[in-house]
DOLUMVO-768803 format. One line per 4 residues: number of its first residue (from 1); for each residue z, y, x of C-alpha. Coordinates in nm, 2 decimals. Example, Ala and Ser with C-alpha at 12.3 -4.5 7.8 and 13.67 -1.06 7.14 Angstrom:
2
1	0.78/-0.45/1.23 | 0.71/-0.11/1.37
***
This chain:
514
1	-0.65/-5.23/6.44 | -0.93/-4.97/6.49 | -0.86/-4.71/6.76 | -0.90/-4.34/6.72
5	-0.98/-4.32/7.10 | -1.36/-4.33/7.04 | -1.32/-4.03/6.80 | -1.12/-3.83/7.06
9	-1.38/-3.92/7.33 | -1.66/-3.80/7.10 | -1.48/-3.47/7.04 | -1.43/-3.42/7.42
13	-1.79/-3.50/7.49 | -1.91/-3.25/7.23 | -1.68/-2.99/7.37 | -1.82/-3.05/7.72
17	-2.18/-3.03/7.58 | -2.09/-2.70/7.40 | -1.95/-2.55/7.72 | -2.25/-2.65/7.92
21	-2.49/-2.52/7.66 | -2.31/-2.19/7.63 | -2.38/-2.13/8.00 | -2.75/-2.22/7.95
25	-3.04/-2.05/7.79 | -2.93/-2.18/7.45 | -2.67/-1.91/7.41 | -2.67/-1.75/7.07
29	-2.84/-1.42/7.00 | -2.80/-1.19/6.70 | -3.05/-1.37/6.48 | -3.09/-1.73/6.37
33	-3.39/-1.88/6.19 | -3.28/-2.19/5.99 | -3.46/-2.45/5.79 | -3.32/-2.66/5.51
37	-3.44/-2.87/5.22 | -3.43/-2.69/4.88 | -3.64/-2.79/4.58 | -3.39/-2.74/4.29
41	-3.19/-2.42/4.36 | -3.32/-2.12/4.16 | -2.99/-1.93/4.15 | -2.72/-1.86/4.41
45	-2.42/-1.89/4.18 | -2.20/-2.14/4.36 | -2.02/-2.26/4.05 | -2.34/-2.44/3.94
49	-2.47/-2.55/4.28 | -2.73/-2.82/4.27 | -2.80/-2.90/4.63 | -2.53/-2.98/4.89
53	-2.73/-2.85/5.19 | -2.78/-2.51/5.01 | -2.40/-2.49/4.98 | -2.38/-2.45/5.35
57	-2.54/-2.11/5.29 | -2.34/-2.00/4.99 | -2.02/-2.09/5.18 | -2.11/-1.79/5.40
61	-2.15/-1.56/5.11 | -1.84/-1.65/4.89 | -1.47/-1.71/4.97 | -1.18/-1.89/4.81
65	-0.81/-1.83/4.77 | -0.76/-2.09/5.05 | -0.99/-2.23/5.32 | -0.97/-2.54/5.53
69	-0.92/-2.53/5.90 | -1.04/-2.76/6.18 | -0.77/-3.02/6.10 | -0.88/-3.02/5.73
73	-0.55/-2.85/5.64 | -0.53/-2.55/5.40 | -0.50/-2.20/5.52 | -0.48/-1.86/5.34
77	-0.81/-1.67/5.29 | -0.79/-1.42/5.00 | -0.42/-1.49/4.94 | -0.14/-1.28/5.09
81	0.14/-1.49/4.96 | 0.22/-1.77/4.72 | 0.56/-1.87/4.56 | 0.60/-2.19/4.36
85	0.83/-2.24/4.06 | 0.76/-2.59/3.93 | 0.42/-2.58/3.76 | 0.40/-2.20/3.80
89	0.22/-2.07/4.11 | 0.27/-1.70/4.17 | -0.01/-1.56/4.39 | -0.04/-1.22/4.55
93	-0.38/-1.13/4.69 | -0.46/-0.94/5.00 | -0.54/-0.57/4.94 | -0.81/-0.54/5.21
97	-1.07/-0.77/5.06 | -1.39/-0.63/4.90 | -1.70/-0.77/4.75 | -2.04/-0.69/4.91
101	-2.09/-0.41/4.65 | -1.77/-0.23/4.76 | -1.55/-0.33/4.47 | -1.21/-0.48/4.55
105	-1.13/-0.85/4.49 | -0.87/-0.86/4.22 | -0.66/-1.11/4.03 | -0.88/-1.04/3.72
109	-1.18/-1.17/3.93 | -0.99/-1.49/4.02 | -0.88/-1.55/3.66 | -1.24/-1.50/3.53
113	-1.37/-1.74/3.79 | -1.12/-2.01/3.70 | -1.19/-1.97/3.33 | -1.56/-2.00/3.40
117	-1.50/-2.32/3.60 | -1.29/-2.47/3.32 | -1.56/-2.37/3.06 | -1.83/-2.55/3.26
121	-1.60/-2.85/3.32 | -1.54/-2.89/2.95 | -1.92/-2.91/2.91 | -1.94/-3.17/3.18
125	-2.10/-2.92/3.42 | -2.02/-2.73/3.74 | -1.95/-2.80/4.10 | -1.57/-2.75/4.07
129	-1.51/-2.95/3.75 | -1.22/-3.14/3.90 | -1.02/-2.82/3.87 | -0.96/-2.89/3.50
133	-0.73/-3.18/3.60 | -0.52/-2.95/3.82 | -0.51/-2.59/3.67 | -0.45/-2.55/3.30
137	-0.41/-2.18/3.27 | -0.46/-1.86/3.48 | -0.33/-1.51/3.40 | -0.33/-1.18/3.59
141	-0.02/-0.98/3.60 | -0.19/-0.68/3.76 | -0.48/-0.63/4.00 | -0.30/-0.78/4.30
145	-0.11/-1.08/4.14 | -0.17/-1.37/3.91 | 0.01/-1.68/3.78 | -0.14/-2.03/3.77
149	-0.01/-2.30/3.55 | -0.09/-2.63/3.71 | -0.09/-2.98/3.56 | -0.02/-3.15/3.89
153	0.23/-2.94/4.11 | 0.14/-3.11/4.44 | -0.02/-3.05/4.78 | -0.36/-3.11/4.64
157	-0.35/-2.78/4.45 | -0.40/-2.59/4.78 | -0.73/-2.78/4.83 | -0.84/-2.72/4.47
161	-0.80/-2.35/4.52 | -1.08/-2.33/4.78 | -1.33/-2.26/4.50 | -1.54/-1.95/4.55
165	-1.42/-1.63/4.38 | -1.68/-1.42/4.20 | -1.65/-1.08/4.04 | -1.53/-1.10/3.68
169	-1.85/-0.94/3.55 | -2.08/-1.18/3.74 | -1.93/-1.53/3.70 | -2.24/-1.63/3.50
173	-2.49/-1.42/3.70 | -2.77/-1.59/3.89 | -2.70/-1.41/4.22 | -2.34/-1.27/4.21
177	-2.20/-1.08/4.50 | -1.94/-1.24/4.73 | -1.68/-1.13/4.98 | -1.78/-1.35/5.27
181	-1.91/-1.27/5.62 | -2.28/-1.26/5.50 | -2.45/-1.09/5.21 | -2.79/-1.16/5.05
185	-3.08/-0.94/5.15 | -3.35/-1.13/4.97 | -3.39/-1.46/4.79 | -3.71/-1.64/4.68
189	-3.63/-1.99/4.54 | -3.82/-2.26/4.72 | -3.94/-2.02/4.99 | -3.67/-1.82/5.17
193	-3.32/-1.67/5.18 | -3.24/-1.38/5.41 | -2.88/-1.30/5.49 | -2.73/-1.02/5.69
197	-2.39/-0.96/5.83 | -2.12/-0.81/5.61 | -2.02/-0.51/5.84 | -1.71/-0.46/5.63
201	-1.59/-0.82/5.63 | -1.21/-0.84/5.64 | -1.18/-1.06/5.94 | -1.43/-0.91/6.18
205	-1.79/-0.80/6.21 | -2.00/-1.12/6.25 | -2.19/-1.13/6.59 | -2.49/-1.30/6.44
209	-2.65/-1.02/6.24 | -2.92/-1.20/6.05 | -2.98/-1.55/5.92 | -3.33/-1.61/5.81
213	-3.35/-1.94/5.61 | -3.68/-2.12/5.54 | -3.66/-2.35/5.23 | -3.87/-2.66/5.26
217	-3.96/-2.93/5.01 | -3.97/-3.24/5.23 | -3.78/-3.37/5.54 | -4.12/-3.41/5.71
221	-4.21/-3.05/5.68 | -3.86/-2.95/5.78 | -3.87/-3.16/6.10 | -4.22/-3.03/6.17
225	-4.09/-2.67/6.16 | -3.82/-2.77/6.40 | -4.05/-2.96/6.64 | -4.30/-2.67/6.66
229	-4.03/-2.41/6.71 | -4.09/-2.23/6.38 | -3.71/-2.25/6.32 | -3.42/-2.24/6.56
233	-3.22/-2.49/6.37 | -3.25/-2.74/6.08 | -3.00/-2.91/5.85 | -3.10/-3.25/5.73
237	-2.94/-3.57/5.59 | -3.25/-3.77/5.67 | -3.18/-4.09/5.87 | -3.48/-3.99/6.09
241	-3.26/-3.72/6.25 | -3.09/-3.99/6.44 | -3.38/-4.01/6.68 | -3.30/-3.66/6.82
245	-3.05/-3.66/7.10 | -2.85/-3.38/7.26 | -3.03/-3.26/7.57 | -3.09/-2.95/7.78
249	-3.29/-2.77/7.52 | -3.16/-2.93/7.20 | -2.83/-3.00/7.04 | -2.78/-3.26/6.76
253	-2.45/-3.19/6.59 | -2.34/-3.46/6.34 | -2.17/-3.32/6.03 | -1.95/-3.52/5.79
257	-2.06/-3.53/5.43 | -1.83/-3.62/5.14 | -2.07/-3.90/5.03 | -1.88/-4.23/5.04
261	-2.10/-4.54/5.02 | -1.93/-4.84/4.86 | -2.01/-5.19/4.75 | -1.85/-5.23/4.41
265	-1.75/-5.58/4.30 | -1.68/-5.64/3.93 | -1.34/-5.80/3.92 | -1.31/-5.81/3.54
269	-1.14/-6.13/3.42 | -1.47/-6.26/3.28 | -1.69/-6.15/3.57 | -1.75/-6.50/3.72
273	-1.74/-6.57/4.01 | -1.60/-6.23/4.13 | -1.29/-6.28/3.92 | -1.18/-6.50/4.21
277	-1.00/-6.31/4.48 | -1.12/-6.54/4.75 | -1.49/-6.49/4.65 | -1.44/-6.11/4.67
281	-1.28/-6.15/5.01 | -1.56/-6.37/5.13 | -1.81/-6.09/5.03 | -1.62/-5.85/5.25
285	-1.61/-6.08/5.55 | -1.98/-6.16/5.52 | -2.10/-5.80/5.56 | -2.16/-5.65/5.90
289	-2.10/-5.28/5.82 | -2.16/-5.17/6.18 | -2.50/-5.33/6.19 | -2.60/-5.14/5.87
293	-2.48/-4.81/6.02 | -2.68/-4.87/6.34 | -3.00/-5.03/6.20 | -3.05/-4.85/5.87
297	-2.89/-4.52/5.93 | -2.95/-4.50/6.31 | -2.60/-4.36/6.35 | -2.63/-4.12/6.06
301	-2.33/-4.29/5.89 | -1.97/-4.34/6.00 | -1.79/-4.66/5.91 | -1.47/-4.64/5.70
305	-1.25/-4.92/5.58 | -1.07/-4.70/5.32 | -1.17/-4.42/5.08 | -1.10/-4.16/5.35
309	-1.31/-4.05/5.65 | -1.20/-4.20/5.98 | -1.06/-3.97/6.24 | -0.90/-3.73/5.99
313	-0.52/-3.68/5.92 | -0.58/-3.87/5.59 | -0.71/-4.19/5.75 | -0.46/-4.48/5.82
317	-0.57/-4.62/6.15 | -0.31/-4.89/6.14 | -0.43/-5.08/5.83 | -0.55/-5.44/5.86
321	-0.93/-5.43/5.86 | -1.18/-5.69/5.77 | -1.42/-5.73/6.06 | -1.75/-5.92/6.02
325	-1.67/-6.29/6.02 | -1.92/-6.51/5.84 | -1.73/-6.83/5.93 | -1.42/-6.69/5.76
329	-1.64/-6.61/5.46 | -1.76/-6.97/5.44 | -1.40/-7.10/5.47 | -1.28/-6.88/5.18
333	-1.57/-7.00/4.96 | -1.49/-7.36/5.04 | -1.12/-7.30/4.96 | -1.24/-7.15/4.63
337	-1.42/-7.48/4.55 | -1.78/-7.38/4.64 | -2.00/-7.64/4.81 | -2.37/-7.69/4.86
341	-2.40/-7.99/4.63 | -2.78/-8.02/4.63 | -2.86/-7.91/4.99 | -3.07/-7.61/4.90
345	-2.85/-7.36/5.10 | -2.69/-7.21/4.78 | -2.33/-7.30/4.71 | -2.24/-7.47/4.38
349	-1.93/-7.54/4.17 | -1.86/-7.76/3.88 | -1.71/-7.55/3.60 | -1.63/-7.72/3.26
353	-1.87/-8.01/3.35 | -2.15/-7.76/3.43 | -2.30/-7.70/3.77 | -2.27/-7.32/3.85
357	-2.46/-7.16/4.14 | -2.30/-6.89/4.35 | -2.54/-6.63/4.20 | -2.48/-6.26/4.20
361	-2.69/-5.96/4.10 | -2.70/-5.68/4.36 | -2.80/-5.35/4.22 | -2.86/-5.01/4.37
365	-3.06/-4.70/4.28 | -3.33/-4.50/4.46 | -3.26/-4.20/4.67 | -3.48/-3.89/4.68
369	-3.72/-3.88/4.98 | -3.61/-4.20/5.14 | -3.52/-4.57/5.08 | -3.23/-4.62/5.31
373	-3.00/-4.74/5.04 | -3.26/-5.00/4.94 | -3.28/-5.11/5.31 | -2.90/-5.13/5.33
377	-2.90/-5.35/5.02 | -3.17/-5.58/5.18 | -2.94/-5.63/5.48 | -2.64/-5.70/5.25
381	-2.85/-5.95/5.06 | -2.94/-6.14/5.38 | -2.59/-6.14/5.50 | -2.45/-6.28/5.18
385	-2.73/-6.55/5.16 | -2.63/-6.66/5.51 | -2.29/-6.77/5.38 | -2.42/-6.94/5.07
389	-2.47/-6.68/4.80 | -2.78/-6.66/4.59 | -2.86/-6.28/4.55 | -3.10/-6.11/4.32
393	-3.16/-5.76/4.44 | -3.28/-5.49/4.20 | -3.34/-5.12/4.26 | -3.28/-4.94/3.94
397	-3.27/-4.58/3.82 | -2.95/-4.38/3.88 | -2.91/-4.35/3.50 | -2.95/-4.72/3.45
401	-2.70/-4.81/3.72 | -2.44/-4.56/3.59 | -2.47/-4.69/3.24 | -2.41/-5.05/3.36
405	-2.11/-4.94/3.57 | -1.96/-4.76/3.28 | -2.01/-5.07/3.06 | -1.86/-5.29/3.34
409	-2.18/-5.50/3.31 | -2.27/-5.57/3.68 | -2.18/-5.80/3.96 | -2.23/-5.61/4.29
413	-2.35/-5.25/4.32 | -2.42/-5.04/4.62 | -2.32/-4.70/4.49 | -2.21/-4.36/4.64
417	-1.92/-4.14/4.54 | -1.92/-3.77/4.61 | -1.56/-3.73/4.71 | -1.37/-3.43/4.60
421	-1.23/-3.17/4.84 | -0.88/-3.27/4.73 | -0.75/-3.56/4.93 | -0.66/-3.77/4.62
425	-0.88/-4.08/4.54 | -0.68/-4.16/4.23 | -1.00/-4.15/4.02 | -1.12/-4.46/4.21
429	-0.79/-4.66/4.23 | -0.57/-4.58/3.94 | -0.58/-4.81/3.64 | -0.85/-4.72/3.38
433	-0.95/-4.40/3.56 | -1.29/-4.24/3.55 | -1.44/-4.38/3.87 | -1.26/-4.72/3.86
437	-1.57/-4.92/3.76 | -1.43/-5.25/3.91 | -1.15/-5.29/3.66 | -0.88/-5.27/3.93
441	-0.53/-5.26/3.80 | -0.21/-5.24/4.02 | 0.13/-5.11/3.91 | 0.22/-5.06/4.27
445	-0.09/-4.84/4.33 | -0.03/-4.64/4.01 | 0.33/-4.58/4.12 | 0.21/-4.44/4.46
449	-0.03/-4.20/4.29 | 0.23/-4.09/4.05 | 0.45/-3.98/4.34 | 0.16/-3.84/4.54
453	0.08/-3.61/4.25 | 0.43/-3.46/4.26 | 0.45/-3.43/4.64 | 0.46/-3.09/4.81
457	0.57/-3.21/5.16 | 0.28/-3.26/5.40 | 0.44/-3.54/5.60 | 0.54/-3.74/5.29
461	0.20/-3.67/5.13 | 0.03/-3.82/5.44 | 0.27/-4.11/5.43 | 0.18/-4.18/5.07
465	-0.19/-4.17/5.15 | -0.13/-4.43/5.43 | 0.06/-4.65/5.18 | -0.22/-4.62/4.93
469	-0.47/-4.74/5.19 | -0.25/-5.03/5.28 | -0.24/-5.15/4.92 | -0.61/-5.09/4.89
473	-0.68/-5.30/5.20 | -0.46/-5.58/5.08 | -0.60/-5.60/4.73 | -0.96/-5.55/4.82
477	-1.08/-5.41/4.48 | -1.41/-5.29/4.63 | -1.56/-5.23/4.97 | -1.57/-4.89/5.14
481	-1.86/-4.91/5.38 | -1.93/-4.57/5.54 | -1.95/-4.20/5.49 | -2.30/-4.06/5.52
485	-2.36/-3.81/5.80 | -2.60/-3.52/5.82 | -2.75/-3.36/6.13 | -2.77/-3.00/6.25
489	-3.05/-2.98/6.50 | -3.04/-2.66/6.69 | -3.16/-2.48/7.00 | -2.89/-2.22/6.97
493	-2.52/-2.28/6.99 | -2.35/-2.09/6.71 | -2.01/-2.24/6.65 | -1.69/-2.32/6.84
497	-1.55/-2.52/6.55 | -1.46/-2.88/6.62 | -1.49/-3.02/6.27 | -1.84/-2.98/6.13
501	-1.84/-3.10/5.77 | -2.01/-3.05/5.44 | -2.04/-2.81/5.28 | -1.92/-2.56/5.55
505	-2.19/-2.69/5.79 | -2.24/-2.34/5.94 | -1.86/-2.26/5.96 | -1.79/-2.06/6.28
509	-2.12/-1.87/6.29 | -1.93/-1.56/6.17 | -1.70/-1.56/6.47 | -1.93/-1.67/6.76
513	-1.98/-1.42/7.04 | -2.15/-1.43/7.38
***
């Protein structure tokens, strides 16, 4: 059983650091100069966002019907009240919310935003495409109220309704106005973005009056800007950020991304030798996940044994985990009939009078600006070879890997999933679902998700997530390795929030005060 105590200790230590830093020269002033990587973003419209780091900026400009708090639980934002009648959600908006141009936020704006999201989703586009599986129709009764028809009347709807609301006339605009704590003063793609405080924000007037963002094209240039004091803070997902430690003049805040790294194992009935449960289990025992996190990612990854991030209300700390145990892996392979018949270090097995080697193809794809996934694969290859596998490692294009996964034509694949804001991993674990590339089928798992997607009670919802993780851990359909982390390097303390996560990396800057 893995303990949550280390996570609590980490949070306490961070709180102590923040308190100390608040009393030091690092206290926040009314202006922040920030650096991020941005090479693709040419428009601010959050519905078609291309870069996750850039979303930390648009999250300050736009707001949703709901928002997520420090516990990753839903809380009202633009909503005044909501009543539920089966698949009908009757929503009343607050009457004190205005866009940056002074126009009120209305139900017509919400409906137009939803329709644009659904239009993009039907074309296979958009940042919030998963909404099409949840909301089927939206209609405005009047300026202050609307009715949503949902396909899945369950707790996950609240999370899905965190999408940014845009003015009806600007849902397809390059740079639509928002209603958030900051508004756009000037934007030059690839160069800079200047934000200023929204003095008429409905919550309060932000203490930090200006955020000047420098847009860089490489992590090296970004880090150089930070090292030479050209920016006060830098957001990066580069593993090299792990070298920076919190000190008297610097704070390294780890933020959680939604990027889950997995080792997929093709368990199709004809996918020899991974069709054997003991072989798949041996793969799991042979891999030292903690060593990969420490050596490849230098701490810029957090291990998880399930599809949920550890330390959150969603994660089941009581599941049976598979700790690194190469001896156990060898025992399982022996039980499955694999032996080194010719003494060359690779296990063999006689199948239909033919000698088969324990050979697997291990694939991954390159990542922009670094090769950490390739390095992780190299470690996995060595670990599997230590227990008798013969591994052929190949780094392919993302498109090539995706095609092979969809065709179920692979053995092992180190691949990442961008998890949705809704705590519902059914797309990975339900039979024949979109992200279930490993051909996993379980009537028990399908039944749990069927109940989950009709559950409105938080305690029962959490309990179902725990049960789902227990079945996942028992069946071992694929291996969840770690969630990637990012780093916020800063010389100024600008948040009191305890949960720093993607994409709201800068959450709390609007409420900080000296």
